[in-house]
C-alpha positions in Angstrom: 88.4 91.1 82.7 87.5 92.0 86.3 84.5 94.3 86.8 86.6 96.2 89.5 88.0 99.6 88.6 89.6 99.9 92.0 93.3 100.5 92.2 95.4 97.7 93.5 98.5 98.7 95.6 101.5 96.6 96.7 103.7 98.5 99.1 107.4 97.9 99.8 109.9 99.7 101.9 112.4 101.8 99.8 113.1 102.9 96.2 115.6 101.7 93.6 117.0 102.6 90.2 115.5 100.2 87.7 116.5 99.3 84.1 113.9 99.9 81.4 112.4 96.3 81.1 112.6 95.9 77.3 116.3 96.7 77.5 117.1 93.8 80.0 117.5 90.5 78.2 116.7 87.5 80.3 118.7 84.4 80.0 118.7 80.9 81.5 115.0 81.0 82.3 113.2 77.8 83.0 109.7 76.8 84.1 109.5 77.0 87.9 106.6 77.1 90.3 106.0 80.1 92.6 103.5 80.2 95.5 99.9 81.3 94.8 98.5 84.0 97.1 94.8 84.8 96.9 93.9 88.4 97.8 90.6 89.6 99.3 88.7 92.1 97.2 86.6 95.1 98.1 85.1 97.6 95.7 81.8 99.0 94.5 80.3 95.5 94.4 81.3 94.8 98.0 83.9 92.5 99.7 84.8 89.1 98.3 86.8 86.3 99.7 90.3 85.5 98.6 90.5 82.9 95.8 92.5 79.7 96.3 94.9 78.1 93.8 97.8 75.9 93.2 101.5 77.0 92.7 101.9 78.8 89.4 104.4 77.8 86.6 106.5 80.8 85.6 109.5 81.2 83.3 112.2 82.5 85.7 115.9 82.0 86.4 116.2 79.5 89.2 118.2 81.9 91.3 115.3 84.3 91.7 112.4 81.9 91.6 112.2 81.8 95.4 111.9 85.6 95.6 108.5 85.9 93.9 105.0 84.8 94.4 101.9 85.1 92.3 99.2 87.3 93.8 95.7 87.0 92.3 92.3 88.6 92.9 89.2 88.4 90.7 90.1 88.5 87.0 93.8 89.4 87.2 97.1 88.4 88.8 100.6 89.8 89.2 104.0 88.6 90.3 105.4 90.4 93.4 108.0 89.8 96.0 107.4 86.7 98.1 106.4 87.2 101.7 104.1 90.2 101.2 100.9 89.9 103.3 97.3 90.1 102.1 95.8 93.3 103.0 92.2 94.5 102.9 90.3 95.4 99.7 92.4 94.5 96.6 95.6 95.5 98.3 98.8 93.6 99.0 101.4 94.9 101.4 104.0 93.8 104.0 102.3 96.1 106.4 98.6 96.9 107.0 97.0 99.4 104.7 94.0 101.6 105.4 91.6 100.3 102.7 88.9 103.0 103.5 91.4 105.8 102.8 92.7 104.1 99.7 89.3 103.5 98.3 88.2 107.0 99.1 91.4 108.5 97.7 92.2 110.4 100.9 95.6 108.8 101.5 98.8 110.5 100.5 99.9 107.8 98.2 103.3 106.1 98.2 106.5 108.1 98.4 108.7 105.1 98.7 109.0 101.7 97.0 105.7 100.3 95.8 103.9 98.4 93.0 100.5 99.4 91.7 98.4 97.7 89.1 95.1 99.4 88.0 92.4 98.1 85.8 90.2 100.7 84.1 87.2 99.4 82.2 86.3 101.2 79.0 82.6 100.5 79.4 82.3 101.9 82.9 83.4 105.1 84.6 87.0 103.8 84.1 86.7 104.9 80.4 87.9 108.4 81.3 91.2 107.1 82.7 91.4 104.8 79.6 91.0 107.9 77.4 93.8 109.8 79.3 96.2 106.9 78.9 95.4 106.5 75.2 95.9 110.2 74.6 99.3 109.9 76.1 100.8 106.9 74.4 98.4 105.2 71.9 98.0 107.6 69.0 96.5 104.9 66.8 93.6 104.4 69.3 92.7 108.1 69.8 89.4 107.8 68.0 88.2 106.3 71.3 89.2 109.6 73.0 87.4 111.8 70.4 84.3 109.7 70.4 84.2 109.8 74.2 84.5 113.6 74.3 81.7 113.9 71.8 79.4 111.5 73.7 80.0 113.0 77.1 79.9 116.7 76.7 80.8 118.3 80.0 82.1 115.1 81.6 85.2 114.9 79.5 86.7 117.6 77.2 89.9 118.3 75.3 91.1 120.2 78.3 90.9 117.1 80.4 93.4 115.1 78.3 96.9 115.7 77.1 97.9 114.4 73.7 101.4 113.0 73.4 103.8 111.4 75.8 105.4 113.0 78.8 108.6 114.7 77.6 110.9 112.9 80.1 109.3 109.4 79.9 111.3 106.6 78.2 108.9 104.5 76.1 109.1 101.2 74.4 106.1 100.4 72.1 106.0 96.6 72.0 102.9 96.5 69.8 99.7 98.4 69.1 98.4 97.7 72.5 101.4 97.5 74.8 103.8 100.3 75.9 106.5 99.8 78.5 107.7 103.0 80.2 110.2 104.5 82.7 109.4 107.7 84.4 112.7 109.3 85.6 113.3 110.4 89.2 111.6 113.6 90.5 109.4 114.0 87.4 105.8 113.5 86.5 104.9 110.8 84.0 103.0 107.6 83.4 104.5 106.3 86.6 102.9 109.0 88.6 99.5 108.6 87.0 99.0 106.4 90.0 99.3 106.5 93.8 103.1 106.5 93.4 104.3 110.0 94.0 107.6 111.2 92.4 110.8 111.0 94.4 114.5 110.5 93.9 113.9 107.1 92.2 112.4 106.3 88.8 109.2 104.3 88.2 109.0 101.5 85.7 106.0 99.8 84.2 103.7 98.9 81.4 100.3 99.9 80.0 98.3 97.3 78.1 95.0 97.9 76.2 92.7 94.9 75.9 89.5 94.3 74.0 87.7 96.4 71.4 86.3 99.0 73.8 89.1 99.0 75.2 90.1 98.3 78.8 93.4 99.4 80.2 95.8 97.7 82.6 98.4 100.0 84.1 101.3 98.6 86.1 103.8 100.9 87.9 106.8 99.5 89.9 109.3 101.0 92.3 111.3 98.4 94.2 114.0 98.6 96.8 117.6 98.0 95.8 117.9 94.3 96.6 114.7 93.6 94.7 115.3 95.9 91.6 116.2 92.9 89.4 112.7 91.5 89.8 110.9 94.3 88.0 111.4 93.0 84.4 110.0 89.6 85.4 107.0 91.1 87.0 106.3 93.2 83.8 107.0 90.4 81.4 104.7 87.9 83.3 101.8 90.4 83.2 102.4 90.9 79.4 102.3 87.2 78.8 99.2 86.7 80.9 97.3 89.5 79.1 98.3 88.1 75.7 97.0 84.6 76.6 93.7 86.1 77.8 93.0 87.8 74.6 
């Protein structure tokens, strides 16, 4: 798993209504190759060059294979619409992003279509975000939250976490460590525990715990109308990749 705890943002242009991924059954998939796009990284350890790689084999319907590319930075990759440009710092976008503001958290987030994938490491300062996610949707792992509160008196308390899911989120528990979600339009939820702010469109995604500590991978997606059908493939590819890495 990457040592970075920086948020990775992929920006698009407009929102869309997305189906909950687990409810969309994919058919006629076959192994196709999509372009590899290496992304420059910047975080607490400083900047790193973009990795290089060969086209990546992905199970996709042939009619959408040309619409996606595989974007990768150190330790993790994700499918996203083809044609996006590499930005600075662990960001991918069709338009330039201000990496200084994004890293500092002084930007206003994304009110339109966007994809964000965040990696929070349970053995670093990211453990507090891991605890908040576990408290929300992983009741069987909540011993991690309690032990963290006891070990970090003053840094994390019961008042800093909320136990139980958001009332309006739609959840699909795939296994002990994987929860797909949809946060409805104009509501707070797992989708807005990110740089994606609520608007008139829902946010779809998945949270995956990995390792004994654990670490957390949090993917949130809001695409424009003509790309909405790509969301389940983006989520399912990430799930397969995380399973194979464990």
